[in-house]
C-alpha positions in Angstrom: 25.3 31.6 -146.7 23.2 28.9 -147.7 20.3 28.0 -145.4 19.5 24.4 -144.8 16.3 23.1 -146.5 13.8 22.2 -143.9 12.7 18.7 -144.4 10.1 18.6 -141.6 7.4 19.5 -143.9 8.1 16.6 -146.3 7.8 13.8 -143.7 4.5 15.2 -142.7 3.0 15.9 -146.2 5.1 12.9 -148.1 3.2 10.0 -146.8 -0.6 11.4 -147.3 0.7 12.6 -150.8 2.0 9.1 -151.8 -1.4 7.5 -150.8 -3.2 10.3 -152.2 -1.6 9.5 -155.8 -1.5 5.9 -155.5 -5.0 5.3 -154.2 -6.9 8.2 -155.8 -5.5 10.1 -158.3 -3.9 7.1 -160.8 -7.2 5.2 -160.0 -9.4 8.3 -161.1 -7.2 9.1 -164.0 -7.6 5.2 -165.2 -11.5 5.1 -164.4 -12.0 7.9 -166.5 -9.7 6.2 -169.6 -11.5 3.2 -169.1 -15.0 5.0 -169.7 -13.8 5.6 -173.2 -12.9 1.7 -173.7 -14.7 -1.7 -173.9 -13.2 -3.5 -171.1 -14.0 -6.8 -169.1 -11.1 -6.2 -166.4 -9.2 -9.4 -168.1 -8.6 -8.5 -171.8 -6.9 -5.4 -172.8 -9.3 -2.3 -172.8 -10.4 -1.3 -176.4 -10.8 2.0 -177.2 -14.3 3.1 -178.5 -14.3 7.0 -177.5 -17.9 8.3 -176.8 -19.4 5.0 -177.5 -20.3 4.2 -173.8 -21.8 7.8 -173.2 -24.0 7.7 -176.3 -25.5 4.2 -175.1 -25.9 5.5 -171.6 -27.6 8.7 -172.5 -29.1 8.5 -175.7 -30.0 5.0 -176.7 -33.2 4.2 -175.0 -33.3 0.5 -176.3 -30.2 -0.1 -174.2 -30.4 -1.7 -171.1 -27.6 0.6 -169.9 -29.7 3.4 -170.4 -32.3 2.3 -168.2 -30.2 1.2 -165.5 -28.4 4.5 -165.3 -31.5 6.8 -165.2 -33.2 4.5 -162.8 -30.2 4.1 -160.8 -29.9 8.3 -160.7 -33.7 8.7 -160.0 -33.3 6.5 -157.2 -30.4 8.1 -156.0 -31.8 11.5 -156.1 -34.5 10.3 -154.1 -32.2 9.5 -151.5 -30.5 12.6 -151.6 -33.7 14.7 -151.5 -35.4 12.7 -148.4 -32.1 12.3 -146.5 -29.9 15.7 -146.9 -32.3 18.1 -145.5 -33.1 15.9 -142.3 -29.3 15.2 -142.2 -29.1 19.0 -141.6 -32.0 19.9 -139.9 -32.1 17.3 -137.2 -28.7 17.5 -135.9 -29.1 21.4 -136.1 -32.0 21.2 -133.8 -30.7 19.0 -131.4 -27.2 21.1 -131.2 -29.4 24.1 -130.5 -31.5 22.1 -127.9 -28.4 20.7 -126.2 -27.3 24.6 -125.7 -30.5 25.4 -123.2 -29.5 25.5 -119.6 -32.6 23.8 -118.7 -31.5 20.6 -120.4 -29.5 17.9 -118.2 -27.0 15.2 -119.0 -26.0 17.0 -122.1 -22.7 15.1 -122.8 -24.5 12.0 -121.9 -27.2 12.5 -124.8 -24.5 13.8 -127.1 -22.7 10.5 -126.6 -25.7 8.4 -127.2 -26.5 10.5 -130.5 -22.9 10.0 -131.8 -22.2 6.4 -131.1 -24.2 4.8 -133.9 -21.9 6.7 -136.5 -19.0 4.9 -135.0 -20.9 1.5 -135.9 -20.0 0.1 -139.4 -22.9 0.6 -142.0 -22.8 -3.3 -142.4 -23.6 -3.8 -138.7 -26.1 -0.9 -138.5 -28.2 -2.4 -141.4 -27.8 -6.0 -140.0 -29.0 -4.5 -136.7 -32.0 -2.2 -138.6 -33.0 -5.5 -140.7 -33.9 -7.3 -137.5 -35.9 -4.5 -136.0 -38.1 -4.5 -139.2 -38.1 -8.2 -139.7 -41.8 -9.2 -140.0 -41.4 -12.6 -138.0 -38.6 -11.6 -135.1 -38.6 -7.3 -135.7 -39.7 -5.3 -132.6 -41.6 -3.1 -135.0 -43.9 -6.2 -136.0 -44.3 -8.0 -132.8 -44.5 -4.9 -130.3 -46.1 -2.6 -132.2 -48.5 -4.9 -134.3 -47.0 -3.5 -137.6 -48.2 -5.4 -140.8 -46.3 -4.4 -143.8 -43.4 -6.3 -145.1 -41.0 -3.2 -144.6 -37.8 -4.0 -146.7 -39.9 -5.5 -149.8 -42.8 -3.1 -150.1 -43.0 0.6 -151.0 -42.9 3.3 -149.5 -41.7 1.3 -146.5 -38.5 0.0 -148.0 -37.5 3.8 -148.6 -38.5 4.4 -145.1 -36.4 1.7 -143.4 -33.2 3.2 -145.6 -33.8 6.6 -144.7 -34.2 5.9 -140.9 -30.9 3.9 -140.8 -29.1 6.8 -142.9 -30.4 9.2 -140.4 -29.8 7.1 -137.4 -26.0 6.5 -138.3 -25.1 9.7 -139.7 -26.4 12.7 -137.6 -23.9 12.7 -134.9 -21.0 13.7 -136.8 -23.2 16.9 -137.9 -24.4 17.5 -134.6 -20.8 17.5 -133.2 -19.7 20.1 -135.7 -22.7 22.2 -135.0 -22.5 22.1 -131.2 -18.7 23.3 -131.5 -19.6 26.1 -133.9 -22.5 27.3 -131.3 -20.1 27.0 -128.3 -17.8 29.4 -130.2 -20.5 32.1 -130.6 -20.0 35.2 -128.2 -22.3 34.7 -125.4 -22.3 38.6 -125.0 -24.6 38.4 -128.2 -27.0 36.1 -126.9 -27.2 38.2 -123.4 -27.5 41.4 -125.5 -30.2 39.7 -127.5 -32.2 38.9 -124.3 -31.7 42.2 -122.8 -33.6 43.6 -126.0 -36.3 41.0 -125.3 -35.3 38.7 -128.1 -36.9 35.0 -127.7 -35.4 31.7 -128.8 -36.7 31.5 -132.4 -35.3 35.1 -132.8 -32.0 34.6 -131.4 -31.7 31.5 -133.5 -32.5 33.1 -136.8 -30.8 36.5 -135.7 -27.3 35.2 -133.8 -27.2 31.4 -134.2 -27.7 30.8 -137.8 -25.6 33.6 -139.3 -22.7 32.5 -136.8 -22.6 28.9 -138.1 -23.3 29.7 -141.5 -19.9 28.3 -142.8 -20.1 24.9 -141.0 -23.8 24.7 -142.0 -22.8 25.1 -145.7 -19.7 22.7 -145.4 -21.9 19.8 -143.9 -24.5 20.3 -146.6 -21.5 20.0 -149.1 -20.3 17.3 -147.7 -23.4 15.1 -146.6 -24.8 15.8 -150.4 -21.8 14.4 -152.0 -22.0 11.5 -149.4 -25.5 10.8 -150.1 -24.9 10.7 -153.9 -22.5 7.6 -153.1 -25.1 5.7 -151.2 -24.3 2.3 -151.6 -24.7 0.1 -148.4 -27.7 0.6 -147.3 -30.1 -0.1 -149.8 -27.8 -3.4 -150.7 -27.9 -4.7 -147.2 -31.5 -3.7 -146.3 -33.4 -4.2 -149.6 -31.3 -5.6 -152.0 -32.4 -2.8 -154.4 -36.2 -4.1 -154.5 -38.9 -4.2 -154.5 -38.6 -4.1 -158.4 -35.5 -2.1 -158.7 -37.2 0.9 -156.9 -34.7 1.2 -154.6 -31.6 0.0 -156.8 -29.0 3.2 -156.5 -26.7 4.1 -159.3 -23.7 2.7 -157.3 -25.3 -0.4 -156.8 -25.6 -0.8 -161.0 -22.0 0.0 -161.3 -20.8 -2.5 -158.9 -22.8 -5.2 -160.7 -21.7 -4.1 -164.4 -18.3 -3.9 -163.1 -18.1 -7.0 -161.1 -20.9 -9.1 -162.3 -20.9 -12.9 -162.3 -21.2 -12.8 -165.8 -19.0 -10.8 -168.2 -17.8 -7.7 -166.8 -18.5 -4.5 -168.7 -16.2 -2.3 -166.8 -15.9 0.3 -169.5 -19.7 1.0 -169.1 -19.5 0.9 -165.5 -16.5 3.4 -165.7 -18.5 5.9 -167.8 -21.5 5.6 -165.4 -19.1 6.4 -162.5 -17.7 9.3 -164.4 -21.2 10.6 -165.3 -22.0 10.4 -161.4 -18.8 12.1 -160.3 -19.6 15.1 -162.9 -23.1 15.4 -161.2 -21.6 15.6 -157.6 -18.7 18.0 -159.1 -21.5 20.4 -160.6 -23.7 20.4 -157.4 -20.5 20.7 -155.2 -19.4 23.8 -157.6 -23.0 25.1 -156.7 -23.1 25.0 -153.3 -19.3 26.2 -152.8 -20.4 29.3 -154.7 -23.0 30.0 -152.1 -20.9 29.2 -149.6 -18.2 31.8 -150.9 -20.9 34.3 -151.7 -22.6 33.9 -148.1 -19.3 33.9 -146.0 -17.7 36.7 -147.8 
C-alpha cells in the first residue's frame, strides 16, 4: 500500500526556500560572476578574469588598491573595538541581573533591549544630535570642546558608542536565557563549598553558556565586518577617510554618481566575504572543539 506524501513540510519550507534562492543565492552567484568582469550596471558585463583582483590586491598605484586596504583597515578597527565590548558588556549585565539583590530586573532588561528595536538610521540621528557641537547635550551640559564627529579619536568613539548602545540588548537576552537554563543546584552546591561570585562565574556560568557565547561571537563578528550605516550617518567616513569602511567604498564604486565600476565593487565584496568566511570557520572550529 502506497503511503500518501506528507506535503506539510513543503508548505512550511517552500516559501523560505524560494526567498532564499531569489534574494540570496542568485544575487551571490551573480555577484561572484560580476567580480570577474568589467561592468557599469548598464552595458553587458565583459569578462576580464582575475584583473579586478590583481588591481585591488597588488597594483599599489591604483586608487582601488588604496581604497580596499584603507577600507579593510578601518573595518578591522571597528571589529576589534566593538566586538569584545558587544560580548563582554551584555554578559556582565546578564550576570548582574541574576543577583537576588537587583530589583526591577525586567524593567532594566527592557530599557537595555529597546535601542535594538530602533533603526540604525534613527539611532544615528539621535546620537548626531547628542554629539552636535552647537545643540548637543555633550557640548552644552558637559562643556565638551571637541567636534566629536569630525576629529579623531572622537569620531571612532561616537561610532563605537552608537553601535554598543543599539546592539547589546540582543546578546544580553541570549545570555540571560542561557543563564536561566543552568541548574540552580550547581550554584547552591558551590555556595555550600564556599565559592564566591567570581568563582561561580568562571567555574559554572561560563562553561554552561559556552555555546551561546561563541555563537554570539560568530554572529557579532560577521555583522561588524558588514558595518556601513554608523560611519555613513555619523561621520560620512571622515575625517580624511579615517572612518570610511570597506562597505562604503563598495557602495560608492557600485552606485557612484559618475561611472559605476560594479566589477571592482563586486571583487571587493567577494574579498570581504572571504575574510568573513575564514574568520567564521575558525570560530566555528573553536566552537565545535569546545562544545564537543
